[in-house]
TIMI-2910 file (N, C-alpha, C, CB; in pm, 1 decimal, decimal comma, always signed):
<rs>
+----------+----------+----------+----------+----------+----------+----------+----------+----------+----------+----------+----------+------+
!      n_x !      n_y !      n_z !     ca_x !     ca_y !     ca_z !      c_x !      c_y !      c_z !     cb_x !     cb_y !     cb_z ! resn !
+----------+----------+----------+----------+----------+----------+----------+----------+----------+----------+----------+----------+------+
! -17771,2 ! +10300,1 ! +17270,1 ! -17670,3 ! +10289,1 ! +17165,8 ! -17531,9 ! +10311,1 ! +17226,0 ! -17697,4 ! +10390,6 ! +17052,2 !  Met !
! -17464,8 ! +10205,5 ! +17251,2 ! -17330,0 ! +10216,3 ! +17305,5 ! -17229,2 ! +10207,8 ! +17192,4 ! -17303,5 ! +10106,4 ! +17410,6 !  Ala !
! -17121,9 ! +10280,9 ! +17207,9 ! -17016,6 ! +10281,2 ! +17106,6 ! -16899,2 ! +10196,9 ! +17156,0 ! -16970,6 ! +10426,7 ! +17074,2 !  Cys !
! -16855,2 ! +10104,9 ! +17071,2 ! -16741,3 ! +10021,7 ! +17108,4 ! -16609,7 ! +10093,3 ! +17081,6 ! -16745,1 !  +9889,5 ! +17032,6 !  Ala !
! -16607,7 ! +10176,6 ! +16980,1 ! -16485,8 ! +10247,0 ! +16942,8 ! -16522,9 ! +10386,5 ! +16893,3 ! -16406,5 ! +10168,4 ! +16834,1 !  Ala !
! -16427,0 ! +10477,5 ! +16894,8 ! -16456,2 ! +10613,3 ! +16846,1 ! -16506,4 ! +10615,1 ! +16701,9 ! -16332,0 ! +10699,6 ! +16857,1 !  Pro !
! -16455,2 ! +10523,9 ! +16618,1 ! -16500,8 ! +10522,0 ! +16479,5 ! -16648,1 ! +10486,7 ! +16469,8 ! -16418,7 ! +10423,6 ! +16398,3 !  Arg !
! -16691,7 ! +10391,3 ! +16551,3 ! -16832,3 ! +10353,9 ! +16544,3 ! -16920,7 ! +10466,6 ! +16597,2 ! -16857,5 ! +10224,8 ! +16623,4 !  Ser !
! -16873,5 ! +10539,4 ! +16698,5 ! -16949,1 ! +10655,8 ! +16747,2 ! -16960,7 ! +10761,6 ! +16638,4 ! -16881,9 ! +10716,0 ! +16872,6 !  Cys !
! -16852,2 ! +10784,1 ! +16569,1 ! -16852,5 ! +10881,8 ! +16460,7 ! -16946,3 ! +10838,4 ! +16349,0 ! -16710,9 ! +10901,6 ! +16406,1 !  Ser !
! -16943,8 ! +10711,5 ! +16314,8 ! -17031,3 ! +10661,3 ! +16209,1 ! -17177,4 ! +10672,1 ! +16250,1 ! -16996,7 ! +10515,9 ! +16175,2 !  Ala !
! -17207,1 ! +10641,2 ! +16375,4 ! -17344,4 ! +10653,0 ! +16423,7 ! -17390,3 ! +10798,8 ! +16422,3 ! -17356,5 ! +10595,0 ! +16565,4 !  Gln !
! -17303,8 ! +10888,7 ! +16464,3 ! -17339,1 ! +11031,0 ! +16463,6 ! -17363,8 ! +11079,9 ! +16321,4 ! -17228,2 ! +11114,5 ! +16529,6 !  Ala !
! -17279,4 ! +11036,7 ! +16227,3 ! -17299,6 ! +11075,7 ! +16087,8 ! -17431,4 ! +11020,9 ! +16034,1 ! -17183,0 ! +11026,6 ! +16001,1 !  Asn !
! -17461,2 ! +10897,0 ! +16065,3 ! -17585,9 ! +10837,1 ! +16018,2 ! -17707,7 ! +10906,8 ! +16074,8 ! -17590,2 ! +10690,7 ! +16054,0 !  Gly !
! -17705,1 ! +10937,2 ! +16204,1 ! -17817,9 ! +11006,2 ! +16267,2 ! -17833,5 ! +11145,6 ! +16208,7 ! -17798,7 ! +11014,3 ! +16419,9 !  Ile !
! -17721,9 ! +11214,6 ! +16187,1 ! -17727,4 ! +11348,2 ! +16127,4 ! -17789,0 ! +11343,5 ! +15988,0 ! -17587,0 ! +11409,8 ! +16120,8 !  Thr !
! -17749,0 ! +11245,8 ! +15908,0 ! -17805,8 ! +11233,0 ! +15773,2 ! -17955,4 ! +11203,4 ! +15778,5 ! -17733,6 ! +11122,6 ! +15695,1 !  Leu !
! -17997,1 ! +11117,1 ! +15868,9 ! -18139,7 ! +11087,8 ! +15881,7 ! -18219,3 ! +11211,4 ! +15921,6 ! -18161,7 ! +10977,1 ! +15983,6 !  Leu !
! -18167,5 ! +11288,9 ! +16015,7 ! -18236,2 ! +11411,3 ! +16057,0 ! -18246,0 ! +11508,7 ! +15939,9 ! -18163,0 ! +11477,4 ! +16175,8 !  Val !
! -18137,9 ! +11523,2 ! +15865,0 ! -18140,8 ! +11614,2 ! +15749,2 ! -18239,7 ! +11567,4 ! +15643,2 ! -18001,1 ! +11626,4 ! +15687,5 !  Leu !
! -18248,1 ! +11437,9 ! +15620,7 ! -18345,0 ! +11385,0 ! +15523,1 ! -18487,0 ! +11419,7 ! +15566,8 ! -18329,6 ! +11230,7 ! +15507,4 !  Val !
! -18517,4 ! +11403,0 ! +15694,6 ! -18651,6 ! +11434,3 ! +15744,8 ! -18680,8 ! +11583,5 ! +15729,5 ! -18665,5 ! +11391,9 ! +15893,1 !  Val !
! -18583,4 ! +11668,3 ! +15765,5 ! -18604,0 ! +11813,8 ! +15755,6 ! -18624,7 ! +11856,0 ! +15610,7 ! -18484,0 ! +11889,9 ! +15815,9 !  Val !
! -18540,3 ! +11806,6 ! +15519,9 ! -18553,0 ! +11845,3 ! +15378,3 ! -18681,4 ! +11791,0 ! +15316,7 ! -18432,1 ! +11795,2 ! +15298,1 !  Phe !
! -18721,2 ! +11671,2 ! +15353,2 ! -18845,2 ! +11614,5 ! +15300,3 ! -18965,1 ! +11695,7 ! +15347,0 ! -18860,4 ! +11467,7 ! +15343,3 !  Thr !
! -18965,4 ! +11734,7 ! +15473,6 ! -19073,9 ! +11816,0 ! +15526,9 ! -19081,1 ! +11952,1 ! +15455,4 ! -19055,6 ! +11836,1 ! +15678,6 !  Tyr !
! -18964,1 ! +12015,1 ! +15438,0 ! -18961,3 ! +12145,6 ! +15370,3 ! -19007,0 ! +12132,6 ! +15225,3 ! -18819,5 ! +12206,4 ! +15375,7 !  Ala !
! -18965,2 ! +12025,9 ! +15158,0 ! -19006,0 ! +12006,5 ! +15019,1 ! -19155,8 ! +11981,3 ! +15008,1 ! -18929,1 ! +11890,6 ! +14957,1 !  Ala !
! -19210,4 ! +11903,9 ! +15100,6 ! -19354,6 ! +11876,9 ! +15098,1 ! -19434,3 ! +12005,2 ! +15120,5 ! -19391,8 ! +11772,1 ! +15204,8 !  Ala !
! -19387,3 ! +12089,7 ! +15212,1 ! -19456,0 ! +12217,0 ! +15235,5 ! -19451,0 ! +12306,3 ! +15112,3 ! -19394,3 ! +12289,7 ! +15354,8 !  Arg !
! -19335,5 ! +12308,7 ! +15044,4 ! -19324,1 ! +12392,6 ! +14924,1 ! -19409,1 ! +12339,9 ! +14810,9 ! -19179,4 ! +12401,7 ! +14879,0 !  Arg !
! -19421,7 ! +12207,2 ! +14801,2 ! -19506,5 ! +12149,8 ! +14696,3 ! -19653,8 ! +12176,6 ! +14723,8 ! -19482,2 ! +11999,2 ! +14684,4 !  Leu !
! -19692,7 ! +12173,4 ! +14850,9 ! -19832,2 ! +12197,1 ! +14886,6 ! -19872,0 ! +12343,1 ! +14867,4 ! -19856,9 ! +12155,4 ! +15030,5 !  Ala !
! -19781,0 ! +12434,0 ! +14897,6 ! -19809,5 ! +12577,1 ! +14885,6 ! -19686,9 ! +12646,5 ! +14825,6 ! -19846,9 ! +12639,3 ! +15024,8 !  Asp !
! -19670,9 ! +12639,8 ! +14692,9 ! -19548,9 ! +12694,5 ! +14630,9 ! -19540,2 ! +12846,6 ! +14644,1 ! -19543,6 ! +12655,9 ! +14483,2 !  Pro !
! -19418,6 ! +12896,9 ! +14670,4 ! -19401,0 ! +13041,5 ! +14679,8 ! -19400,0 ! +13103,5 ! +14539,7 ! -19270,0 ! +13075,7 ! +14755,4 !  Pro !
! -19429,1 ! +13233,1 ! +14529,8 ! -19423,0 ! +13298,8 ! +14398,8 ! -19279,0 ! +13302,5 ! +14346,4 ! -19480,1 ! +13442,2 ! +14407,8 !  Pro !
! -19265,8 ! +13294,2 ! +14215,3 ! -19134,2 ! +13290,4 ! +14151,2 ! -19113,8 ! +13418,4 ! +14071,9 ! -19120,1 ! +13165,9 ! +14059,0 !  Val !
! -18993,1 ! +13476,5 ! +14083,7 ! -18958,0 ! +13594,4 ! +14006,1 ! -18923,1 ! +13549,1 ! +13864,0 ! -18838,8 ! +13672,5 ! +14072,0 !  Ala !
! -19015,3 ! +13565,4 ! +13771,9 ! -18998,2 ! +13514,4 ! +13635,9 ! -18881,2 ! +13575,5 ! +13562,1 ! -19122,1 ! +13537,6 ! +13557,7 !  Gly !
! -18855,9 ! +13703,5 ! +13582,7 ! -18745,2 ! +13769,5 ! +13513,6 ! -18610,8 ! +13713,0 ! +13553,6 ! -18747,6 ! +13917,5 ! +13540,8 !  Gly !
! -18592,6 ! +13689,3 ! +13681,4 ! -18466,1 ! +13634,4 ! +13730,5 ! -18444,3 ! +13492,3 ! +13678,1 ! -18463,5 ! +13635,2 ! +13884,4 !  Leu !
! -18548,8 ! +13412,5 ! +13677,3 ! -18537,8 ! +13275,0 ! +13627,7 ! -18503,4 ! +13275,5 ! +13479,4 ! -18669,1 ! +13197,1 ! +13652,1 !  Val !
! -18568,4 ! +13360,7 ! +13402,2 ! -18542,0 ! +13368,5 ! +13258,3 ! -18399,9 ! +13415,9 ! +13231,2 ! -18642,3 ! +13462,3 ! +13190,3 !  Thr !
! -18354,7 ! +13517,0 ! +13304,5 ! -18218,1 ! +13567,4 ! +13287,9 ! -18115,4 ! +13459,4 ! +13319,8 ! -18195,0 ! +13689,7 ! +13377,2 !  Thr !
! -18137,7 ! +13386,3 ! +13428,5 ! -18046,5 ! +13278,6 ! +13465,4 ! -18043,0 ! +13170,6 ! +13356,9 ! -18088,0 ! +13217,4 ! +13600,2 !  Thr !
! -18157,3 ! +13137,1 ! +13301,4 ! -18163,6 ! +13036,3 ! +13195,6 ! -18089,3 ! +13082,3 ! +13070,4 ! -18309,2 ! +13004,5 ! +13161,3 !  Ala !
! -18106,8 ! +13208,3 ! +13032,4 ! -18040,1 ! +13260,6 ! +12912,1 ! -17888,7 ! +13262,1 ! +12931,7 ! -18091,0 ! +13403,3 ! +12878,7 !  Val !
! -17842,8 ! +13304,1 ! +13048,3 ! -17699,1 ! +13304,9 ! +13076,9 ! -17644,9 ! +13161,3 ! +13075,1 ! -17670,8 ! +13372,3 ! +13214,6 !  Val !
! -17717,5 ! +13068,6 ! +13132,9 ! -17674,5 ! +12929,0 ! +13131,4 ! -17665,2 ! +12872,5 ! +12991,3 ! -17768,6 ! +12845,3 ! +13212,8 !  Gly !
! -17761,4 ! +12903,2 ! +12906,6 ! -17757,7 ! +12857,0 ! +12767,3 ! -17638,1 ! +12917,4 ! +12694,6 ! -17888,9 ! +12893,6 ! +12693,9 !  Ile !
! -17610,8 ! +13046,1 ! +12718,2 ! -17497,0 ! +13110,9 ! +12652,5 ! -17364,0 ! +13049,4 ! +12696,5 ! -17497,4 ! +13261,0 ! +12682,4 !  Ala !
! -17348,6 ! +13022,0 ! +12825,1 ! -17225,5 ! +12961,8 ! +12875,0 ! -17207,5 ! +12821,5 ! +12817,7 ! -17226,2 ! +12957,2 ! +13028,5 !  Val !
! -17314,4 ! +12742,3 ! +12814,1 ! -17305,8 ! +12608,2 ! +12757,5 ! -17274,7 ! +12611,5 ! +12608,2 ! -17435,6 ! +12533,1 ! +12781,6 !  Asn !
! -17332,6 ! +12706,1 ! +12536,5 ! -17303,6 ! +12718,7 ! +12393,9 ! -17157,3 ! +12757,4 ! +12370,9 ! -17396,6 ! +12822,5 ! +12329,7 !  Ala !
! -17105,9 ! +12849,6 ! +12451,8 ! -16964,9 ! +12888,9 ! +12439,2 ! -16873,0 ! +12771,5 ! +12470,6 ! -16933,2 ! +13007,3 ! +12532,5 !  Ala !
! -16905,4 ! +12694,4 ! +12571,7 ! -16823,3 ! +12577,4 ! +12606,6 ! -16826,7 ! +12474,2 ! +12494,4 ! -16872,3 ! +12513,8 ! +12738,8 !  Ala !
! -16944,2 ! +12450,4 ! +12437,7 ! -16955,5 ! +12354,9 ! +12326,3 ! -16876,0 ! +12402,8 ! +12206,2 ! -17102,7 ! +12334,3 ! +12286,8 !  Ala !
! -16877,6 ! +12532,6 ! +12180,1 ! -16801,1 ! +12587,7 ! +12067,6 ! -16651,5 ! +12570,0 ! +12090,4 ! -16834,2 ! +12736,7 ! +12047,3 !  Leu !
! -16605,0 ! +12597,6 ! +12210,5 ! -16462,0 ! +12581,2 ! +12240,5 ! -16419,7 ! +12435,0 ! +12232,3 ! -16430,0 ! +12636,8 ! +12379,8 !  Leu !
! -16503,7 ! +12346,2 ! +12280,3 ! -16470,5 ! +12204,0 ! +12274,6 ! -16470,6 ! +12153,9 ! +12130,9 ! -16568,9 ! +12122,4 ! +12358,9 !  Ile !
! -16561,3 ! +12204,9 ! +12048,8 ! -16567,0 ! +12159,0 ! +11909,8 ! -16443,5 ! +12203,4 ! +11830,3 ! -16694,3 ! +12211,5 ! +11842,2 !  Ser !
! -16379,0 ! +12310,4 ! +11873,2 ! -16259,1 ! +12359,1 ! +11804,6 ! -16129,1 ! +12304,1 ! +11863,7 ! -16256,0 ! +12509,8 ! +11809,0 !  Arg !
! -16138,7 ! +12214,7 ! +11959,0 ! -16020,2 ! +12164,3 ! +12027,6 ! -15932,8 ! +12081,6 ! +11934,2 ! -16060,7 ! +12081,1 ! +12148,4 !  Ala !
! -15802,6 ! +12081,7 ! +11961,4 ! -15708,0 ! +12000,5 ! +11887,8 ! -15713,8 ! +11859,5 ! +11944,6 ! -15563,7 ! +12059,3 ! +11895,7 !  Asn !
! -15765,2 ! +11766,1 ! +11866,9 ! -15786,2 ! +11630,5 ! +11917,3 ! -15672,9 ! +11535,4 ! +11881,8 ! -15915,4 ! +11575,9 ! +11863,9 !  Arg !
! -15565,7 ! +11585,0 ! +11826,5 ! -15458,7 ! +11494,5 ! +11784,9 ! -15371,6 ! +11449,1 ! +11901,0 ! -15372,8 ! +11561,1 ! +11680,8 !  Thr !
! -15367,7 ! +11525,4 ! +12010,2 ! -15275,5 ! +11491,7 ! +12118,2 ! -15346,8 ! +11461,6 ! +12249,8 ! -15177,7 ! +11604,5 ! +12138,6 !  Ser !
! -15472,6 ! +11417,9 ! +12244,6 ! -15544,7 ! +11390,7 ! +12368,4 ! -15483,1 ! +11275,5 ! +12447,0 ! -15689,6 ! +11360,0 ! +12337,9 !  Leu !
! -15428,2 ! +11177,9 ! +12379,3 ! -15371,0 ! +11064,2 ! +12449,9 ! -15253,0 ! +11107,6 ! +12536,3 ! -15327,1 ! +10956,5 ! +12350,6 !  Lys !
! -15170,8 ! +11193,8 ! +12485,1 ! -15054,3 ! +11237,0 ! +12561,9 ! -15091,1 ! +11334,1 ! +12672,2 ! -14952,6 ! +11300,5 ! +12470,7 !  Arg !
! -15185,1 ! +11423,7 ! +12648,2 ! -15219,5 ! +11523,9 ! +12748,2 ! -15303,0 ! +11466,3 ! +12862,1 ! -15293,9 ! +11637,9 ! +12683,1 !  Arg !
! -15392,8 ! +11375,1 ! +12834,5 ! -15483,2 ! +11324,8 ! +12936,3 ! -15433,9 ! +11200,6 ! +13007,1 ! -15614,0 ! +11296,9 ! +12876,0 !  Gly !
! -15317,8 ! +11150,8 ! +12972,2 ! -15269,7 ! +11025,3 ! +13028,2 ! -15210,3 ! +11045,8 ! +13166,6 ! -15166,7 ! +10962,3 ! +12936,0 !  Arg !
! -15239,7 ! +10953,6 ! +13255,3 ! -15180,5 ! +10954,8 ! +13389,1 ! -15043,3 ! +10890,3 ! +13379,1 ! -15271,2 ! +10879,9 ! +13493,7 !  Val !
! -14940,6 ! +10949,3 ! +13437,6 ! -14808,0 ! +10887,7 ! +13431,2 ! -14810,6 ! +10745,9 ! +13487,7 ! -14705,6 ! +10972,9 ! +13507,6 !  Pro !
! -14732,9 ! +10658,8 ! +13428,6 ! -14734,8 ! +10518,9 ! +13468,3 ! -14688,9 ! +10500,7 ! +13612,8 ! -14647,0 ! +10437,0 ! +13375,1 !  Ala !
! -14588,8 ! +10570,9 ! +13654,6 ! -14535,8 ! +10557,0 ! +13790,3 ! -14516,2 ! +10695,1 ! +13852,9 ! -14402,1 ! +10478,4 ! +13789,3 !  Arg !
! -14625,7 ! +10765,1 ! +13887,4 ! -14609,2 ! +10901,1 ! +13940,9 ! -14534,3 ! +10904,7 ! +14073,4 ! -14744,2 ! +10965,7 ! +13958,7 !  Pro !
! -14547,8 ! +10799,3 ! +14155,6 ! -14481,8 ! +10800,9 ! +14285,6 ! -14331,7 ! +10781,4 ! +14271,4 ! -14540,1 ! +10693,1 ! +14376,0 !  Gln !
! -14291,1 ! +10704,9 ! +14172,1 ! -14148,2 ! +10683,2 ! +14151,6 ! -14081,3 ! +10815,0 ! +14112,7 ! -14123,9 ! +10575,4 ! +14042,8 !  Arg !
! -14152,1 ! +10894,9 ! +14034,1 ! -14095,4 ! +11023,0 ! +13991,4 ! -14084,1 ! +11121,2 ! +14107,0 ! -14180,0 ! +11083,8 ! +13880,5 !  Arg !
! -14169,5 ! +11105,6 ! +14207,8 ! -14165,8 ! +11196,0 ! +14322,1 ! -14064,4 ! +11153,2 ! +14426,1 ! -14301,9 ! +11205,3 ! +14385,2 !  Leu !
! -14000,5 ! +11038,6 ! +14406,8 ! -13900,2 ! +10991,6 ! +14499,7 ! -13957,2 ! +10928,8 ! +14625,3 ! -13811,8 ! +11103,1 ! +14536,9 !  Gly !
! -14078,4 ! +10874,9 ! +14618,7 ! -14139,2 ! +10810,4 ! +14734,9 ! -14075,5 ! +10672,9 ! +14752,0 ! -14294,9 ! +10798,9 ! +14719,0 !  Val !
! -14032,4 ! +10638,1 ! +14873,4 ! -13972,7 ! +10505,7 ! +14893,3 ! -14069,8 ! +10394,4 ! +14854,9 ! -13928,8 ! +10488,5 ! +15039,0 !  Pro !
! -14016,6 ! +10282,0 ! +14807,2 ! -14099,3 ! +10174,5 ! +14754,2 ! -14199,4 ! +10121,3 ! +14856,9 ! -14011,4 ! +10061,7 ! +14705,6 !  Arg !
! -14160,4 ! +10108,2 ! +14983,0 ! -14251,4 ! +10052,7 ! +15082,6 ! -14360,0 ! +10151,3 ! +15125,9 ! -14173,2 ! +10007,9 ! +15203,2 !  Asp !
! -14344,5 ! +10279,1 ! +15093,5 ! -14443,4 ! +10380,4 ! +15131,8 ! -14537,9 ! +10416,8 ! +15016,9 ! -14372,4 ! +10505,5 ! +15181,0 !  Arg !
! -14521,6 ! +10353,9 ! +14902,0 ! -14603,7 ! +10390,6 ! +14787,8 ! -14747,4 ! +10344,2 ! +14805,1 ! -14545,5 ! +10332,6 ! +14660,6 !  Arg !
! -14838,9 ! +10424,4 ! +14754,3 ! -14978,3 ! +10387,2 ! +14755,3 ! -15002,8 ! +10278,5 ! +14652,7 ! -15067,1 ! +10508,4 ! +14728,4 !  Leu !
! -15092,5 ! +10189,4 ! +14682,7 ! -15129,7 ! +10085,4 ! +14587,1 ! -15250,4 ! +10133,2 ! +14509,0 ! -15159,6 !  +9950,0 ! +14658,5 !  Arg !
! -15238,7 ! +10140,2 ! +14380,1 ! -15348,7 ! +10180,8 ! +14295,8 ! -15340,4 ! +10106,7 ! +14163,8 ! -15347,9 ! +10332,6 ! +14273,8 !  Ser !
! -15450,4 ! +10100,3 ! +14088,6 ! -15452,0 ! +10023,2 ! +13964,1 ! -15350,7 ! +10070,7 ! +13858,9 ! -15589,4 ! +10028,1 ! +13905,2 !  Pro !
! -15319,2 ! +10200,3 ! +13856,9 ! -15231,0 ! +10250,3 ! +13751,5 ! -15085,6 ! +10263,1 ! +13795,9 ! -15280,3 ! +10383,9 ! +13703,3 !  Trp !
! -15051,6 ! +10224,6 ! +13915,9 ! -14912,2 ! +10233,6 ! +13962,2 ! -14850,1 ! +10096,6 ! +13977,0 ! -14904,4 ! +10308,0 ! +14095,1 !  Cys !
+----------+----------+----------+----------+----------+----------+----------+----------+----------+----------+----------+----------+------+
</rs>
């Protein structure tokens, strides 16, 4: 495997690293499925109850939100780069600018 450019070497290294990690994680998962370790039931139940409480609180806060001004608060400025004083030739090209 020869590299023509540093970018291709980097891409090859990333790909090989990902493949190795996939093999390691698959092997570990197969071993755990074949012989599952004991689970601390109390800790799992406590974590589940806390998660349900946090989700319920978030749903309650969202349900009470003021929905009349979402358009103004969530809108991306039409020309954010112009407001920052970025020269025209240095501006990023994006769908909303």
